[in-house]
C-alpha positions in Angstrom: -120.0 -58.9 -75.5 -121.9 -57.9 -78.7 -124.4 -60.6 -79.9 -122.9 -60.5 -83.3 -119.8 -62.2 -81.9 -121.7 -65.4 -81.4 -123.0 -65.2 -85.0 -120.0 -63.9 -87.0 -117.2 -64.0 -84.6 -115.4 -61.2 -82.8 -114.1 -58.7 -85.4 -111.3 -57.5 -83.1 -108.4 -59.5 -84.7 -109.6 -58.4 -88.2 -109.7 -54.7 -87.1 -106.3 -55.0 -85.3 -104.8 -56.2 -88.6 -106.6 -53.5 -90.6 -105.5 -50.7 -88.3 -101.9 -52.0 -88.2 -101.8 -52.1 -92.0 -103.1 -48.5 -92.3 -100.5 -47.4 -89.7 -97.7 -49.1 -91.7 -98.9 -47.1 -94.7 -98.9 -43.9 -92.6 -102.7 -43.4 -93.2 -104.1 -41.7 -90.2 -107.9 -42.5 -89.9 -108.6 -41.3 -86.3 -110.7 -38.4 -87.6 -112.8 -40.5 -90.0 -115.9 -42.5 -89.3 -115.5 -46.2 -89.6 -118.7 -46.6 -91.4 -119.3 -50.3 -91.7 -117.8 -53.7 -91.9 -118.3 -56.3 -94.7 -118.7 -59.9 -93.8 -118.3 -62.4 -96.8 -119.9 -65.9 -97.1 -119.1 -68.8 -99.3 -122.6 -69.8 -100.4 -126.0 -68.4 -101.2 -127.5 -70.7 -98.5 -125.2 -69.2 -95.9 -126.1 -65.7 -97.1 -129.8 -66.5 -96.6 -129.1 -68.0 -93.2 -127.1 -65.1 -91.9 -129.4 -62.5 -93.5 -132.3 -64.0 -91.4 -130.2 -64.1 -88.3 -128.9 -60.6 -88.7 -132.5 -59.3 -89.0 -132.8 -60.1 -85.3 -129.7 -58.0 -84.5 -130.6 -55.0 -86.6 -132.7 -53.4 -89.3 -132.3 -54.4 -92.9 -131.6 -51.1 -94.6 -131.4 -52.5 -98.1 -131.0 -55.6 -100.2 -130.1 -54.8 -103.7 -128.8 -56.8 -106.7 -125.3 -55.5 -107.4 -122.9 -57.2 -109.7 -125.2 -60.1 -110.3 -125.7 -61.0 -106.6 -127.7 -59.6 -103.7 -126.0 -57.5 -101.0 -127.8 -56.8 -97.7 -127.0 -53.9 -95.5 -128.0 -53.7 -91.8 -128.0 -51.0 -89.2 -127.4 -52.9 -85.9 -129.5 -52.3 -82.9 -126.4 -51.9 -80.8 -123.0 -50.9 -82.3 -120.0 -53.0 -82.5 -117.4 -51.4 -80.2 -113.8 -51.4 -81.2 -111.6 -49.3 -79.0 -113.1 -45.8 -79.1 -115.2 -46.5 -82.3 -118.9 -47.4 -82.7 -119.6 -49.4 -85.9 -123.4 -49.3 -86.6 -123.6 -51.0 -90.0 -122.8 -54.3 -91.5 -122.7 -55.3 -95.2 -123.4 -58.9 -96.2 -122.9 -59.7 -99.9 -123.8 -63.1 -101.4 -121.0 -64.6 -103.3 -120.6 -63.8 -107.0 -120.8 -66.8 -109.3 -117.3 -68.1 -109.9 -115.7 -65.8 -107.3 -115.5 -67.7 -104.0 -114.5 -66.0 -100.8 -113.7 -67.6 -97.5 -116.2 -66.7 -94.9 -115.2 -63.9 -92.6 -114.7 -60.2 -92.2 -113.4 -58.9 -95.6 -113.3 -55.1 -95.6 -114.0 -52.0 -93.7 -115.1 -48.6 -95.1 -114.3 -45.1 -93.8 -116.0 -41.8 -94.6 -113.5 -39.2 -95.5 -114.0 -35.4 -95.2 -111.8 -34.1 -98.1 -112.2 -34.6 -101.8 -110.5 -37.6 -103.3 -107.6 -35.7 -105.0 -106.7 -34.1 -101.7 -107.0 -37.4 -99.8 -104.8 -39.2 -102.3 -102.4 -36.3 -102.4 -101.9 -36.5 -98.6 -100.7 -40.1 -99.0 -98.1 -39.8 -101.8 -96.7 -43.1 -102.8 -99.7 -45.1 -101.6 -101.0 -47.3 -104.4 -104.8 -46.6 -104.2 -107.1 -48.6 -106.5 -109.1 -45.7 -108.1 -111.2 -47.8 -110.5 -114.4 -47.1 -108.5 -113.9 -43.3 -108.6 -116.2 -43.4 -111.7 -119.1 -44.9 -109.8 -122.2 -42.7 -110.1 -123.3 -43.2 -106.5 -120.7 -43.1 -103.7 -117.4 -43.4 -105.5 -114.5 -44.8 -103.6 -110.8 -45.4 -103.4 -109.5 -48.7 -102.1 -106.4 -50.2 -100.6 -105.9 -54.0 -101.0 -104.0 -55.9 -98.3 -103.3 -59.6 -98.0 -106.7 -61.1 -97.1 -108.7 -57.8 -96.7 -109.2 -54.3 -98.1 -110.0 -50.8 -96.9 -112.3 -48.5 -98.8 -112.7 -44.7 -98.4 -115.9 -42.9 -99.4 -117.4 -39.4 -99.1 -120.8 -40.7 -97.8 -121.8 -43.3 -95.3 -123.5 -46.5 -96.5 -126.7 -45.6 -94.5 -126.8 -42.1 -96.0 -126.4 -43.5 -99.5 -129.2 -46.1 -99.0 -131.6 -43.6 -97.4 -131.0 -40.6 -99.7 -129.1 -41.4 -102.9 -130.3 -44.7 -104.2 
């Protein structure tokens, strides 16, 4: 059992729901890297507590102020295993002022191989949120589901932190 389970809980149920939602939308992700998971917290105090605890389970790649609050990204010492996948990174955002989130796993991000127009074109009729395509670093498209979302990027979080920021 991964040591993160004792700290954040087992992500299996979250990932089962996520993959079932993608399957229902006919979005095949088996060829894409599941880059990282995002774990949300309700308070700045909880953010600081978990940031400290996660430092014992991995290396802090970055902590940057984004959207008026810090976001920490970790590369875990041992990956989270989900079926045949190894998930090496975890994102921990502090809550935005006035935007409360319940604590728990909130989104996952995949690295896609094709350009965004081709990826979107392969999934005709899927209502992608494309607002973040204009981001200067690591643009994305997103699918929102009840209680979680899935994002698709061209670069991994670790690559962006190490080479593009």
